[in-house]
LOFIBA-474894 format. One line per 5 residues: their letters; for each residue x, y, z of C-alpha. Coordinates in nm, 4 decimals, decimal comma. Example, Ala and Ser with C-alpha at 12.3 -4.5 7.8 and 13.67 -1.06 7.14 Angstrom:
<rs>
as	1,2300 -0,4500 0,7800 | 1,3670 -0,1060 0,7140
</rs>
This chain:
<rs>
mttlt	0,0000 0,0000 0,0000 | 0,1255 0,3485 -0,0844 | 0,1951 0,5894 0,1994 | 0,1648 0,9643 0,1446 | 0,2211 1,2544 0,3803
tgqla	-0,0426 1,5085 0,4683 | 0,1616 1,7653 0,2773 | 0,1544 1,5510 -0,0381 | -0,2197 1,4910 0,0006 | -0,2869 1,8617 0,0502
emlra	-0,1001 1,9373 -0,2715 | -0,2836 1,6651 -0,4645 | -0,6243 1,7762 -0,3332 | -0,5432 2,1480 -0,3576 | -0,6380 2,1677 0,0084
elvgp	-0,5416 2,4170 0,2766 | -0,3312 2,2263 0,5289 | -0,3887 2,3104 0,8958 | -0,1289 2,1119 1,0883 | 0,1877 1,9135 1,0203
adiav	0,2811 1,8268 0,6626 | 0,4727 1,5139 0,7629 | 0,1979 1,2878 0,9003 | 0,2026 0,9533 0,7182 | -0,1289 0,8398 0,5689
sglst	-0,1708 0,4896 0,4280 | -0,5450 0,4354 0,4240 | -0,8939 0,5804 0,4459 | -1,1622 0,5109 0,7050 | -1,4637 0,6540 0,8809
lqdag	-1,4173 0,9050 1,1588 | -1,5185 0,6489 1,4201 | -1,3034 0,3624 1,2856 | -0,9919 0,5398 1,1564 | -0,6534 0,4659 1,3078
peelt	-0,3528 0,7002 1,3350 | -0,2334 0,6339 0,9775 | -0,5739 0,6658 0,8095 | -0,7348 0,9734 0,6561 | -1,0955 1,0411 0,7445
firsd	-1,3503 1,2960 0,6208 | -1,5517 1,5586 0,8076 | -1,8355 1,7056 0,6048 | -2,0603 1,8619 0,8685 | -2,0608 2,0155 1,2147
kfakl	-2,2196 1,6961 1,3444 | -1,9097 1,4964 1,2585 | -1,6670 1,7773 1,3439 | -1,7730 1,7404 1,7075 | -1,6425 1,3806 1,7009
wsrsr	-1,2924 1,4771 1,5789 | -1,1447 1,5048 1,9281 | -1,2427 1,1419 2,0013 | -1,1144 0,9960 1,6730 | -0,7813 0,8129 1,6613
araaa	-0,7167 0,9533 1,3113 | -0,4368 1,2084 1,2853 | -0,5571 1,3536 0,9533 | -0,8937 1,4497 0,8102 | -1,0231 1,6074 0,4913
vakgv	-1,2682 1,8761 0,5999 | -1,5311 2,0512 0,3889 | -1,4601 2,4229 0,3642 | -1,6726 2,6184 0,6096 | -1,6974 2,3418 0,8699
avpeh	-1,5491 2,4464 1,2048 | -1,3587 2,1718 1,3864 | -1,3561 2,2332 1,7622 | -1,0607 2,1235 1,9733 | -0,8300 2,0718 1,6738
dsasr	-0,4666 2,0362 1,7856 | -0,2718 2,1661 1,4860 | 0,0590 2,0713 1,6493 | -0,0087 1,6980 1,6245 | -0,3020 1,6494 1,3835
allvv	-0,3749 1,7717 1,0330 | -0,6871 1,9034 0,8649 | -0,6981 1,9252 0,4873 | -0,9633 2,1868 0,4100 | -1,1212 2,1099 0,0715
ae	-1,3998 2,2536 -0,1399 | -1,7127 2,0438 -0,1023
</rs>
């Protein structure tokens, strides 16, 4: 399986990166099931509230969705157009 960094993904997706560019991502999963090396997706405020409890270290986030309690020192958000 190919591993990409959050910086590489942000460039590929033309996303605004909020957080470290060097987090390794090797898979994709739901917010509830994602592990530390999986990218997840946050499309609404409902799911943004669950971010702090997710084990994922990276998430693609729809532009305009506020993500409370985001720790940009250790986790990455890739803000994308919907």
